[in-house]
C-alpha positions as CSV (number, residue, x, y, z in Angstrom):
1,T,24.9,18.9,-32.5
2,F,21.3,17.9,-32.3
3,S,21.9,14.2,-31.7
4,M,24.4,15.1,-28.9
5,K,21.7,17.2,-27.2
6,M,19.1,14.4,-27.5
7,A,21.6,12.0,-26.0
8,D,22.1,14.4,-23.0
9,I,18.3,14.8,-22.6
10,F,17.7,11.0,-22.6
11,G,20.7,10.5,-20.2
12,L,19.1,13.0,-17.8
13,L,15.7,11.4,-18.3
14,R,17.2,8.0,-17.4
15,M,18.9,9.4,-14.3
16,V,15.6,11.0,-13.1
17,H,13.9,7.6,-13.8
18,I,16.4,5.6,-11.7
19,V,16.5,8.2,-8.9
20,S,12.7,8.3,-8.6
21,F,12.3,4.5,-8.7
22,A,15.3,3.9,-6.3
23,A,13.8,6.5,-3.8
24,F,10.5,4.7,-4.0
25,F,12.0,1.2,-3.6
26,G,14.3,2.2,-0.7
27,M,11.4,4.0,1.1
28,S,9.2,0.9,0.6
29,I,11.7,-1.4,2.1
30,W,12.3,0.9,5.0
31,V,8.6,1.6,5.8
32,G,7.2,-1.8,5.0
33,L,9.8,-4.1,6.4
34,I,11.8,-2.2,9.0
35,S,10.3,0.9,10.6
36,G,6.7,-0.3,10.8
37,P,7.4,-3.6,12.6
38,V,10.0,-1.9,14.9
39,M,7.5,0.8,15.9
40,F,4.8,-1.7,16.5
41,K,6.9,-3.7,18.9
42,N,8.3,-0.6,20.7
43,L,5.6,2.1,20.8
44,A,2.5,2.1,22.9
45,R,-0.4,0.9,20.7
46,H,-2.2,4.2,20.7
47,T,1.0,6.2,20.0
48,F,1.8,3.8,17.2
49,G,-1.6,4.2,15.7
50,S,-1.5,8.0,15.9
51,L,2.0,8.1,14.3
52,Q,1.0,5.7,11.5
53,S,-2.1,7.8,10.7
54,K,0.3,10.8,10.1
55,L,3.0,8.9,8.3
56,F,1.1,6.6,5.9
57,P,-0.8,9.3,3.9
58,I,2.5,11.0,3.3
59,Y,4.2,7.7,2.4
60,F,1.5,6.7,-0.1
61,R,1.3,10.1,-1.7
62,L,5.1,10.3,-2.1
63,S,5.1,6.7,-3.4
64,T,2.6,7.4,-6.1
65,L,4.4,10.7,-7.0
66,L,7.8,8.9,-7.4
67,L,6.2,6.1,-9.3
68,S,4.4,8.6,-11.6
69,V,7.7,10.2,-12.4
70,A,9.2,6.7,-13.0
71,M,6.3,5.8,-15.3
72,V,6.4,9.0,-17.3
73,T,10.2,8.8,-17.8
74,F,9.9,5.1,-18.7
75,Y,7.2,5.8,-21.3
76,V,9.2,8.7,-22.9
77,D,12.3,6.5,-23.1
78,H,10.2,3.4,-24.2
79,P,7.1,4.3,-26.2
80,Y,4.3,1.7,-26.2
81,S,5.4,0.5,-29.7
82,Q,8.6,-0.7,-28.2
83,W,7.0,-2.8,-25.4
84,R,8.3,-6.3,-26.3
85,G,10.4,-8.8,-24.4
86,M,12.0,-7.4,-21.3
87,I,10.8,-3.9,-21.9
88,K,7.2,-5.2,-21.8
89,W,7.8,-6.9,-18.4
90,Q,9.4,-3.8,-17.0
91,A,6.3,-1.8,-18.0
92,V,4.0,-4.5,-16.5
93,F,5.9,-4.5,-13.2
94,L,6.0,-0.8,-13.0
95,V,2.3,-0.3,-13.7
96,I,1.3,-3.0,-11.2
97,T,3.4,-1.4,-8.5
98,F,1.9,2.0,-9.2
99,L,-1.7,0.7,-9.1
100,L,-1.1,-1.1,-5.8
101,M,0.3,2.0,-4.2
102,L,-2.4,4.2,-5.6
103,A,-5.1,1.8,-4.3
104,N,-3.5,2.0,-0.9
105,Q,-3.4,5.8,-1.1
106,L,-6.9,6.4,-2.4
107,Y,-8.9,3.7,-0.8
108,I,-7.3,1.5,1.8
109,S,-5.2,3.7,4.0
110,G,-7.9,6.2,4.8
111,A,-10.4,3.5,5.7
112,I,-7.7,1.9,8.0
113,I,-7.1,5.2,9.8
114,D,-10.8,5.7,10.3
115,T,-11.4,2.2,11.7
116,R,-8.3,2.4,13.8
117,F,-9.4,5.6,15.6
118,K,-12.8,4.2,16.2
119,K,-11.3,1.0,17.7
120,L,-8.9,3.1,19.8
121,R,-11.8,4.9,21.4
122,F,-13.2,1.6,22.7
123,E,-9.7,0.5,23.8
124,K,-9.1,3.7,25.7
125,Q,-12.4,3.3,27.6
126,E,-11.1,-0.1,28.7
127,G,-7.7,1.3,29.6
128,A,-5.9,-0.7,26.9
129,G,-3.3,0.5,24.4
130,A,-0.7,2.0,26.7
131,V,1.8,-0.8,26.0
132,P,3.4,-1.9,22.8
133,G,1.9,-4.5,20.6
134,S,-1.6,-6.1,20.5
135,V,-4.3,-5.5,23.0
136,D,-4.2,-7.7,26.1
137,A,-6.1,-11.0,25.5
138,E,-8.5,-10.4,28.4
139,V,-9.3,-6.9,27.4
140,D,-9.7,-8.0,23.7
141,K,-12.2,-10.7,24.8
142,R,-14.2,-8.2,26.8
143,L,-14.2,-5.7,23.9
144,S,-15.1,-8.4,21.4
145,N,-18.4,-9.0,23.2
146,N,-19.4,-5.5,21.9
147,P,-20.8,-6.0,18.4
148,E,-19.7,-2.5,17.3
149,Y,-16.1,-3.1,18.4
150,A,-16.1,-6.6,16.9
151,A,-17.3,-5.3,13.6
152,L,-14.6,-2.5,13.7
153,K,-11.9,-5.1,14.6
154,R,-13.0,-7.4,11.7
155,R,-13.1,-4.5,9.2
156,H,-9.7,-3.1,10.4
157,G,-8.2,-6.6,10.1
158,M,-9.4,-7.0,6.6
159,L,-8.3,-3.6,5.5
160,H,-4.9,-3.9,7.2
161,G,-4.5,-7.3,5.5
162,A,-5.3,-5.9,2.1
163,S,-2.9,-3.0,2.7
164,V,-0.1,-5.3,3.8
165,L,-0.7,-7.6,0.9
166,A,-0.7,-4.8,-1.6
167,E,2.5,-3.4,-0.1
168,L,4.3,-6.8,-0.2
169,V,3.2,-7.5,-3.8
170,A,4.4,-4.0,-4.7
171,I,7.8,-4.7,-3.1
172,V,8.0,-8.0,-5.1
173,T,7.0,-6.3,-8.4
174,S,9.5,-3.5,-7.6
175,F,12.2,-6.0,-7.1
176,L,11.3,-7.8,-10.4
177,Y,11.3,-4.4,-12.1
178,L,14.8,-3.8,-10.7
179,C,15.9,-7.3,-12.0
180,C,14.7,-6.4,-15.5
181,L,16.4,-2.9,-15.2
182,S,19.7,-4.5,-14.1
183,T,19.9,-6.5,-17.3
184,N,20.3,-3.2,-19.2
185,L,23.2,-1.9,-17.1
186,W,26.5,-2.3,-18.9
187,T,28.8,-0.8,-16.3
188,I,28.6,0.2,-12.7
């Protein structure tokens, strides 16, 4: 019957919604809290920077794609006229998460990559960056006397801080979204 087919369609829609959001959430936890810090501590600085410059554009594009699918499926299942109570909070958390990841994709990550590579050129000239972690304090002090390097370092720090903050807030809003979503689960 027609109502049975609609139930099947909405069931499939909800499954697509949960899979897309779960894929985003799992990827965010892995990239933001596990792989990034582990790579920073264990890869040579320049290798880490080069790898991140390849991974992050893909990560942010995939994040916004998965969140777009989650938002479309959410909206089809919950039209704006139904946004009250918990449904409204779910929508708010989902939109905030999407906007933060989109800002990282479109604005912040490209600027970070650009400043990172400019900084790395200076560091390579000083022979820095072949070991994991931060630049040696002595080399950093020498480099910081160069106004161009100091400006790049400051800009990179601000951009990286904004990116990390956006990522962490997105993880929190994603978690809050999952908390709201879990209130609608009847069986597991």
